[in-house]
Structures are given as structure tokens and as C-alpha cells.
N, C-alpha and C positions, 0 to 999 in steps of 0.2 A: 558549641557550635556543631559538633558532630551530630548531636541528638536532632538539631534542626534541620540538618541537611538529610539525615535518614528520614525524618518525617516528611520532607519535600518530596524525597524519591519514591516513599511509600505510597504518598498520595497520588503523585503522578503515575505510578504503575496501576494502581488500583483504579484510577481514572480511565486509563487506556483500556484496561481490561473490560471495565463497564461499557465504554464506548464500543468496543468490538462486539460485545454481547447484545447491543441492541438490535433485536430482530428486524425491526422495520427499517432502519437505517443500513444494516448489512444487506437486507434484500434489495433496497434501492440502489446501494453500491454495485452490488453484483450485476443487476440490470445495466447499469451504466458501464462497467467494466466490459459486458458482453459486446456492446457497441463500440466502445473507444480503445480497448486494451487487448482484447482476445485474439485478434489478428496476429499480434506478436507473441503475447504471453501464452496463449491458447486457452482452451475450455476448462483445463484443469489447473490453469496458471503455472504450468511447469516449463514455461519458455518454449514450448514447441507448437506454437500456433502456426498457421497456414504460411504466414511470411517469415515468423520467427525461426523456423526449422531450417531456413536457408540463411540466416544470418550468422556471422561469425565475428565475435562469439555470439551464441545464443542469447535471446533475452532472459533476464533473471527467472531462475525458477523461484516464484513466490513463496511456495509451500516450504522448501527446505534450504534454498542458498542464503547465505548470508548477504543482507542488504547494504548495498555500497554506501548509502548516505544514512544509514541508521534505521532501526525498526519501530520507533515509537511512532504512535498515531500521528503526532506533530509533524516528524520527520517524513513519514510516509505522504502526508499531505503536502510537504514542501516539494517533495520528488514529483508527485502528480502535478502539481502547479508549475514547477519550474524546469522539469526534466533533470538529466544528469549531464554535465559537460564532458565532451570528448566521448560520449557514447551513442548509440541509436536512439536512446530514451529520451523522447521529446516531451515537453511540458504541455499540460492542457488547460492553460489560463482561460481558454473559451469557455470552459465548463463554469457553470456558477459555483460560488463559495460552497454552497450547501450539497452541490454534487460532488465536488472535490473531496468535501468531508466524508461523504458517503463512500466514495471509492476507498479512501484511506481507511473507513472502519471495515470495509469488506477485505481488504488486503491483510489488515491486522488480524482479522477473523479467521483466516487460512492459518495462522501460526497458534490460534488459541485452544487447539485441541491436542 
């Protein structure tokens, strides 16, 4: 059973890294992030956007802060879709499913280097 769990984790991790390295998907996500997320998270995704710098607490630094709801691509997608309860992070269910996946790939790519 431990071997099966290890294989599942290894496949999920490899899948997340591959997903984040899909250049076209990441580029699409970056463009969507710029329009929908940059105001709070900032151009550098450091939580110091034009609005974010005045929020207390600041929005998450997506490059180096621990993610509140997990940092797998699926967990990031869930946060983009639903937001985070009791925070200023709102969900973006109005974005298409493909666009939310692209944003998740972009955010995941910020950690891939």
C-alpha cells in the first residue's frame, strides 16, 4: 500500500510540474493574472499591487509565501475558483474553466525555479 501511495504522489507531483512548465498555458495564465489579480498581488506577484499594498494583511506573496490552501496546481485552481474564506481573496468563478487552469499553471510556475 505504501508503494501505491508513493507512486500516486510521484505522478501527481510530476504532473503538476509538467503543467506549470507548459509555456503556452503559463503565458495565457500570466495575461489573465495581469488583468484579474495584479491589482492586489502585484506585477511581481509579491502581494504589493496598487491595492494590495494598502491591505492588511497584504495579499499573499505568490513567489515565496506559504499558500494558505495548498500549493498543488489543483489546490491553486480551487483557490482561484472559490477564493479563501475570511480573507480578501475572492474567487473568480466567472472566468472560464480553461482560464482558471491557466492562472493556476502560471501561479504554480512562479515556484518552479
